[in-house]
C-alpha positions as YAML, in Angstrom:
chain: A
units: angstrom
residues:
- id: 1
  name: MET
  ca: [26.67, 17.74, 11.71]
- id: 2
  name: ASN
  ca: [27.44, 18.13, 7.20]
- id: 3
  name: PHE
  ca: [25.62, 16.56, 4.30]
- id: 4
  name: PHE
  ca: [27.41, 13.74, 4.31]
- id: 5
  name: ASP
  ca: [26.64, 12.45, 8.28]
- id: 6
  name: LYS
  ca: [23.12, 12.87, 6.91]
- id: 7
  name: ILE
  ca: [23.28, 10.88, 4.13]
- id: 8
  name: MET
  ca: [25.26, 7.89, 5.55]
- id: 9
  name: GLN
  ca: [22.77, 7.95, 8.48]
- id: 10
  name: GLY
  ca: [19.78, 7.64, 6.25]
- id: 11
  name: GLY
  ca: [19.33, 11.67, 5.50]
- id: 12
  name: PHE
  ca: [15.18, 12.50, 6.20]
- id: 13
  name: LEU
  ca: [14.13, 9.26, 5.29]
- id: 14
  name: THR
  ca: [15.35, 7.69, 8.74]
- id: 15
  name: GLY
  ca: [13.09, 5.08, 9.42]
- id: 16
  name: GLN
  ca: [10.95, 5.49, 6.35]
- id: 17
  name: LYS
  ca: [12.06, 3.35, 4.10]
- id: 18
  name: THR
  ca: [9.72, 1.22, 4.29]
- id: 19
  name: TYR
  ca: [6.78, 2.95, 3.54]
- id: 20
  name: VAL
  ca: [8.09, 5.30, 0.95]
- id: 21
  name: ALA
  ca: [8.59, 2.05, -0.48]
- id: 22
  name: ALA
  ca: [4.96, 1.12, 0.41]
- id: 23
  name: ALA
  ca: [4.32, 3.94, -1.78]
- id: 24
  name: VAL
  ca: [6.13, 3.55, -4.61]
- id: 25
  name: ALA
  ca: [4.96, -0.33, -4.47]
- id: 26
  name: ILE
  ca: [0.77, 1.57, -4.92]
- id: 27
  name: LEU
  ca: [1.07, 3.65, -7.13]
- id: 28
  name: THR
  ca: [3.43, 1.29, -9.68]
- id: 29
  name: ALA
  ca: [0.32, -0.70, -9.03]
- id: 30
  name: VAL
  ca: [-1.63, 1.25, -9.91]
- id: 31
  name: ALA
  ca: [0.00, 3.49, -12.96]
- id: 32
  name: SER
  ca: [0.49, -0.21, -14.03]
- id: 33
  name: TYR
  ca: [-3.72, -0.91, -14.04]
- id: 34
  name: LEU
  ca: [-4.52, 2.33, -15.59]
- id: 35
  name: THR
  ca: [-2.14, 1.70, -18.56]
- id: 36
  name: GLY
  ca: [-3.34, -1.57, -19.02]
- id: 37
  name: GLU
  ca: [-0.25, -3.71, -18.24]
- id: 38
  name: ILE
  ca: [-1.88, -4.84, -15.70]
- id: 39
  name: SER
  ca: [-5.49, -6.09, -14.61]
- id: 40
  name: LEU
  ca: [-7.00, -5.09, -11.58]
- id: 41
  name: ASN
  ca: [-6.42, -8.88, -10.14]
- id: 42
  name: GLY
  ca: [-2.89, -8.32, -10.85]
- id: 43
  name: ALA
  ca: [-3.09, -4.98, -9.34]
- id: 44
  name: PHE
  ca: [-4.95, -6.00, -6.33]
- id: 45
  name: PRO
  ca: [-2.61, -8.07, -4.40]
- id: 46
  name: ALA
  ca: [0.15, -5.83, -5.32]
- id: 47
  name: VAL
  ca: [-1.36, -3.16, -3.37]
- id: 48
  name: VAL
  ca: [-2.76, -5.00, -0.61]
- id: 49
  name: ALA
  ca: [0.83, -6.22, -0.12]
- id: 50
  name: ALA
  ca: [2.01, -2.45, 0.04]
- id: 51
  name: ILE
  ca: [-0.81, -2.20, 2.60]
- id: 52
  name: ILE
  ca: [0.25, -5.01, 4.55]
- id: 53
  name: ALA
  ca: [3.93, -4.24, 5.02]
- id: 54
  name: ILE
  ca: [2.89, -0.97, 5.76]
- id: 55
  name: THR
  ca: [1.11, -1.75, 8.48]
- id: 56
  name: THR
  ca: [3.59, -4.78, 9.52]
- id: 57
  name: LYS
  ca: [5.96, -1.70, 9.79]
- id: 58
  name: ALA
  ca: [4.03, 0.34, 12.51]
- id: 59
  name: GLY
  ca: [3.58, -2.31, 14.45]
- id: 60
  name: GLN
  ca: [7.04, -3.49, 14.54]
- id: 61
  name: ALA
  ca: [7.54, 0.03, 15.22]
- id: 62
  name: ARG
  ca: [5.03, 0.73, 18.41]
- id: 63
  name: ILE
  ca: [6.67, -2.85, 19.65]
- id: 64
  name: GLU
  ca: [9.75, -1.49, 19.80]
- id: 65
  name: ASN
  ca: [8.41, 1.95, 21.56]
- id: 66
  name: LEU
  ca: [6.76, -0.56, 24.07]
- id: 67
  name: GLN
  ca: [10.37, -2.47, 25.54]
- id: 68
  name: LYS
  ca: [12.17, 0.02, 25.46]
- id: 69
  name: LEU
  ca: [9.32, 2.82, 27.75]
- id: 70
  name: GLN
  ca: [9.40, -0.98, 29.91]
- id: 71
  name: ILE
  ca: [13.14, -1.09, 30.63]
- id: 72
  name: ALA
  ca: [12.77, 2.92, 31.26]
- id: 73
  name: ALA
  ca: [10.51, 1.17, 33.71]
- id: 74
  name: ASP
  ca: [12.65, -1.43, 34.91]
- id: 75
  name: ALA
  ca: [15.19, 1.43, 35.37]
- id: 76
  name: GLY
  ca: [13.12, 3.66, 37.41]
- id: 77
  name: LYS
  ca: [12.40, 6.24, 35.10]
- id: 78
  name: VAL
  ca: [8.73, 5.84, 34.92]
- id: 79
  name: THR
  ca: [6.46, 4.32, 37.46]
- id: 80
  name: GLN
  ca: [4.98, 0.80, 35.83]
- id: 81
  name: ALA
  ca: [1.41, 2.08, 36.34]
- id: 82
  name: ALA
  ca: [2.62, 4.68, 33.36]
- id: 83
  name: ALA
  ca: [4.07, 2.39, 31.38]
- id: 84
  name: VAL
  ca: [1.05, 0.44, 30.75]
- id: 85
  name: LYS
  ca: [-0.91, 4.14, 30.12]
- id: 86
  name: ALA
  ca: [1.52, 5.09, 27.80]
- id: 87
  name: THR
  ca: [0.23, 5.82, 24.25]
- id: 88
  name: PHE
  ca: [2.60, 5.85, 21.45]
- id: 89
  name: THR
  ca: [2.87, 6.37, 17.19]
- id: 90
  name: PRO
  ca: [5.89, 4.99, 15.08]
- id: 91
  name: ASP
  ca: [7.43, 8.60, 15.24]
- id: 92
  name: THR
  ca: [7.75, 9.55, 18.59]
- id: 93
  name: SER
  ca: [11.29, 9.16, 20.62]
- id: 94
  name: VAL
  ca: [11.56, 7.18, 23.54]
- id: 95
  name: ALA
  ca: [12.72, 10.28, 25.79]
- id: 96
  name: ALA
  ca: [9.86, 12.36, 24.53]
- id: 97
  name: THR
  ca: [7.33, 9.30, 25.10]
- id: 98
  name: VAL
  ca: [9.49, 8.87, 29.43]
- id: 99
  name: ALA
  ca: [8.66, 12.88, 29.65]
- id: 100
  name: ALA
  ca: [4.81, 12.64, 28.98]
- id: 101
  name: VAL
  ca: [4.61, 9.79, 30.95]
- id: 102
  name: GLU
  ca: [6.31, 10.94, 34.15]
- id: 103
  name: THR
  ca: [4.39, 14.61, 33.54]
- id: 104
  name: LYS
  ca: [1.09, 12.56, 33.31]
- id: 105
  name: ALA
  ca: [2.08, 10.11, 36.77]
- id: 106
  name: ASN
  ca: [2.78, 13.48, 38.42]
- id: 107
  name: LYS
  ca: [-0.57, 14.74, 38.40]
...
């Protein structure tokens, strides 16, 4: 894969754009408060909104991973009980999760 293909697919920030935008929003709010552009009453809601965006995105990623694992369980790749016990992080690929669950199920 060449450089331009990687850029077209999102590069190293694939799936991380919400987190980057929220971090920039938090830094902007803090910098604006420190320079006196806005008051604390203006900076606080901006920081809270950015945190809400981060937690919403993380929850959405977790739900998508659970749905993909449920599809794998329905296809017979993992057992239903093992699928229920699986834990995820938003970065975990479905293939890695399925492999981890299969390993736990075989023990």
